[in-house]
C-alpha positions as CSV (number, residue, x, y, z in Angstrom):
1,M,47.0,29.0,-7.5
2,R,46.0,26.1,-9.5
3,D,48.4,23.5,-10.8
4,Y,47.9,21.5,-14.0
5,R,50.6,19.6,-15.4
6,T,50.8,19.5,-19.4
7,Y,53.0,20.4,-22.1
8,A,53.1,24.0,-23.9
9,V,54.7,25.4,-27.1
10,H,55.7,28.9,-27.9
11,E,54.5,30.7,-30.8
12,E,54.2,34.6,-31.4
13,E,51.6,34.6,-33.8
14,V,48.3,32.3,-33.7
15,A,45.4,32.0,-35.9
16,S,42.7,32.7,-33.1
17,K,40.6,35.4,-31.3
18,V,41.2,36.7,-28.3
19,T,38.0,37.2,-26.3
20,S,39.5,38.0,-22.9
21,G,42.4,39.8,-21.7
22,E,45.1,41.3,-24.0
23,W,47.8,40.2,-26.1
24,W,51.4,41.0,-24.9
25,P,53.1,43.3,-26.9
26,A,56.0,42.2,-29.3
27,D,58.7,43.8,-26.8
28,Y,57.2,41.9,-23.7
29,A,59.7,41.3,-21.2
30,G,57.6,40.5,-17.6
31,P,57.1,37.6,-15.9
32,P,56.1,34.2,-17.3
33,A,52.6,35.1,-19.2
34,I,50.5,32.5,-21.2
35,S,47.5,32.8,-23.6
36,L,45.0,29.9,-23.3
37,D,42.4,28.3,-25.0
38,A,39.2,29.6,-23.8
39,G,37.4,26.1,-23.8
40,L,40.3,24.4,-22.1
41,A,40.0,27.2,-19.2
42,R,36.3,26.5,-18.7
43,G,37.4,22.9,-18.4
44,F,40.1,23.8,-16.0
45,G,37.9,26.1,-14.1
46,V,40.4,29.1,-14.4
47,G,40.3,32.4,-16.1
48,L,42.5,35.8,-16.3
49,G,44.6,36.3,-13.5
50,D,45.2,32.5,-12.6
51,T,48.3,30.7,-12.7
52,L,49.1,27.6,-14.3
53,S,52.2,25.3,-13.6
54,L,53.3,23.7,-16.6
55,N,56.0,20.8,-17.0
56,V,58.4,21.7,-19.9
57,L,61.1,19.2,-20.6
58,G,60.9,18.3,-16.6
59,R,61.2,21.9,-15.5
60,E,58.4,23.5,-13.5
61,I,57.2,26.8,-14.8
62,T,54.5,28.8,-13.2
63,A,52.8,31.4,-15.7
64,E,49.9,33.8,-15.2
65,I,47.2,33.6,-17.6
66,M,47.0,36.8,-19.4
67,S,44.6,36.2,-22.7
68,L,41.9,33.5,-23.5
69,R,41.3,32.6,-27.1
70,E,38.5,31.1,-28.9
71,I,40.2,28.8,-31.6
72,D,38.5,27.2,-34.7
73,W,40.3,23.7,-34.5
74,R,38.2,22.8,-37.9
75,S,40.8,25.1,-39.9
76,L,43.7,24.3,-41.1
77,R,45.7,27.1,-39.8
78,F,48.4,26.2,-36.9
79,D,47.4,27.3,-33.4
80,F,48.1,25.8,-29.9
81,A,45.7,25.6,-26.7
82,I,48.6,27.2,-24.9
83,V,50.8,29.8,-26.0
84,F,53.9,31.5,-23.8
85,A,54.8,34.8,-24.0
86,P,58.4,35.8,-25.4
87,G,61.2,35.7,-23.3
88,L,61.1,32.1,-21.6
89,L,61.4,29.3,-24.0
90,E,63.6,30.7,-26.7
91,A,66.5,28.9,-25.4
92,A,64.7,25.2,-25.0
93,P,65.3,22.8,-27.5
94,H,62.5,22.8,-30.1
95,S,61.5,22.0,-33.7
96,H,59.8,24.3,-36.3
97,I,56.8,23.7,-38.3
98,A,55.3,25.2,-41.4
99,A,52.0,25.0,-43.7
100,I,52.4,24.8,-47.5
101,E,49.4,25.0,-49.8
102,A,50.3,23.7,-53.4
103,P,48.1,22.9,-56.5
104,V,47.0,19.2,-56.6
105,G,49.5,18.6,-59.4
106,L,52.5,19.9,-57.3
107,E,52.1,18.2,-54.5
108,D,54.5,15.5,-54.9
109,A,57.0,18.1,-56.3
110,V,56.8,20.4,-53.3
111,E,57.0,17.4,-50.8
112,K,60.2,16.4,-53.0
113,A,62.0,19.5,-52.9
114,A,61.5,19.8,-49.2
115,T,62.5,16.7,-48.0
116,D,65.4,15.4,-50.4
117,P,67.6,17.9,-49.4
118,F,66.6,17.5,-45.6
119,P,66.4,14.0,-44.7
120,N,65.4,15.4,-40.9
121,I,62.2,17.3,-42.5
122,S,58.9,15.1,-42.1
123,A,56.1,16.0,-44.5
124,I,52.4,15.3,-43.4
125,R,49.7,15.5,-46.1
126,V,46.5,17.3,-44.7
127,R,44.9,16.1,-47.8
128,D,44.8,12.5,-46.8
129,A,44.0,13.2,-43.3
130,L,40.7,15.1,-44.8
131,D,39.9,12.4,-47.0
132,A,40.0,9.6,-44.2
133,A,37.7,12.3,-42.2
134,T,35.5,12.6,-45.2
135,R,35.0,8.9,-45.6
136,I,34.5,8.8,-41.5
137,L,31.9,11.4,-41.6
138,A,30.2,10.1,-44.9
139,G,29.9,6.5,-43.3
140,I,28.1,8.5,-40.0
141,S,26.0,10.1,-42.4
142,A,24.7,7.1,-44.0
143,A,24.4,5.5,-40.7
144,V,22.2,8.4,-39.5
145,T,20.1,8.6,-42.8
146,G,19.5,4.7,-42.7
147,T,18.4,5.2,-38.9
148,A,15.9,7.9,-39.8
149,A,14.7,6.1,-42.9
150,L,13.8,3.2,-40.6
151,T,12.2,5.6,-38.0
152,L,9.9,6.8,-40.8
153,V,8.9,3.6,-42.0
154,A,8.0,2.5,-38.6
155,G,6.0,5.4,-38.1
156,A,3.9,4.9,-41.4
157,I,3.2,1.1,-40.3
158,V,2.1,2.8,-37.0
159,L,-0.1,5.3,-38.6
160,A,-1.3,2.7,-41.3
161,G,-2.5,0.4,-38.3
162,V,-4.1,3.5,-36.6
163,I,-6.1,4.2,-39.5
164,A,-6.6,0.4,-40.4
165,S,-8.0,0.0,-36.7
166,E,-10.7,2.6,-37.7
167,H,-11.8,1.0,-41.1
168,Q,-15.0,-0.7,-40.1
169,R,-16.2,2.7,-38.6
170,R,-15.5,4.6,-41.7
171,V,-17.2,1.8,-43.8
172,Y,-20.4,2.2,-41.7
173,D,-20.1,6.2,-41.6
174,A,-19.6,6.0,-45.6
175,V,-22.5,3.9,-46.1
176,V,-24.6,6.2,-43.7
177,F,-23.7,9.1,-45.9
178,K,-24.5,7.2,-49.1
179,V,-28.0,6.7,-47.9
180,L,-28.3,10.2,-46.9
181,G,-27.6,11.2,-50.3
182,A,-23.9,12.2,-50.3
183,T,-22.1,11.7,-53.5
184,R,-19.0,9.8,-53.8
185,P,-16.6,13.0,-54.4
186,R,-18.4,14.7,-51.2
187,I,-17.7,11.9,-49.2
188,V,-13.8,11.9,-50.6
189,G,-13.8,15.3,-49.8
190,L,-14.2,15.1,-46.2
191,Y,-12.1,12.1,-45.8
192,L,-9.3,14.1,-47.5
193,L,-9.9,16.9,-45.1
194,E,-9.9,14.6,-41.9
195,Y,-6.6,13.0,-43.2
196,G,-5.0,15.7,-44.2
197,M,-5.3,17.5,-40.9
198,L,-3.8,14.4,-39.2
199,G,-0.9,14.3,-41.4
200,L,-0.3,18.0,-41.1
201,F,-0.4,17.5,-37.2
202,T,1.8,14.6,-37.6
203,G,4.3,16.5,-39.8
204,V,4.4,19.6,-37.5
205,I,4.8,17.5,-34.3
206,S,7.6,15.3,-35.8
207,A,9.3,18.3,-37.3
208,G,9.1,20.2,-34.1
209,I,10.6,17.3,-32.0
210,G,13.2,16.4,-34.5
211,T,14.4,20.0,-35.1
212,L,14.8,20.5,-31.1
213,T,16.5,17.2,-30.9
214,A,18.7,17.9,-33.6
215,W,19.6,21.4,-32.0
216,A,20.2,20.0,-28.5
217,V,22.7,17.2,-30.2
218,I,24.7,19.6,-32.4
219,R,24.9,22.5,-30.0
220,F,25.8,20.6,-26.7
221,L,26.7,17.1,-27.7
222,M,29.1,17.9,-30.8
223,R,29.4,21.7,-29.6
224,A,29.1,22.9,-33.4
225,D,27.3,25.7,-35.3
226,W,23.4,24.5,-35.8
227,I,21.8,25.4,-39.2
228,F,18.2,25.3,-39.4
229,L,17.2,24.0,-42.7
230,P,13.3,25.1,-43.5
231,H,13.1,22.9,-46.8
232,V,14.1,19.9,-44.9
233,V,11.2,20.5,-42.1
234,G,8.8,21.5,-45.1
235,A,9.6,18.2,-46.7
236,T,9.2,16.0,-43.9
237,T,5.8,17.8,-43.3
238,L,4.9,17.2,-46.7
239,V,5.8,13.5,-46.7
240,C,4.0,13.1,-43.6
241,I,0.7,14.6,-45.1
242,A,1.3,12.4,-48.3
243,V,1.5,9.2,-46.5
244,T,-1.3,9.9,-44.2
245,L,-3.6,11.0,-47.1
246,S,-2.5,7.9,-49.5
247,V,-2.9,5.3,-46.8
248,G,-6.5,7.0,-45.4
249,L,-7.8,7.2,-49.1
250,M,-7.1,3.6,-49.6
251,G,-9.3,2.6,-46.9
252,T,-12.0,5.1,-47.6
253,W,-12.1,3.9,-51.2
254,I,-12.7,0.4,-50.2
255,A,-15.4,1.7,-47.6
256,L,-17.3,3.6,-50.7
257,G,-17.5,0.2,-52.4
258,E,-19.3,-1.5,-49.5
259,K,-22.8,-2.1,-50.3
260,A,-25.3,-0.1,-48.0
261,S,-27.8,-3.1,-47.1
262,G,-25.7,-5.6,-45.2
263,H,-24.1,-2.8,-42.9
264,L,-27.8,-1.4,-42.4
265,R,-29.1,-4.9,-41.6
266,N,-26.6,-5.9,-39.2
267,E,-27.0,-2.3,-37.3
């Protein structure tokens, strides 16, 4: 038997999916049994048939795990990590909770109608909590977007530096091509092909690494559903190609304007 001390609540129906074991019948009258959140069970290292010792209002209760449930905590429906089978907690002191979905214009009226006649009722607006969570997530999104933008700018600067370091060689190549009779459009076309391939390889590698990193963070760190966005990957690749072509052609155009005599004489 594994002993874990925690608090539990009793509820006959919950909004979750049983993944292992079976839910008890409505007329259950057997020994103490519980249904446990599957994620919590993995963390505790327990499974079906194991028992947990729970401290409920100072009383030790040992119950067998009868089923495991996958709970979507992102939904607004009530659910509990630990649920007791009927016949054990009915006589224990408890309170009731309920959820009311009301139109925006009637929220104040509904709250007033529930709390004025019954002063011991506490009303909690889920909308306020969701708005606060939305603001927090928006701030996190802005921070991530800013970091990504700085990373892209830094990458563009590094790429521009690499291209600039090859400027002298490209000037000499352009001069040789011109002397051999190559026209300016043909030389520009050759450099477009070279820079286009460089930008494509850079974009594909960046998109692959970024996609893999995002998948790992979402699945294993945030434990959320990961969605592949092909248009974002495509846009990233196109931006890499555009930046590479723009920076490369700027240097190439300068190289094509150089006079051949001075460079050939130096060589």
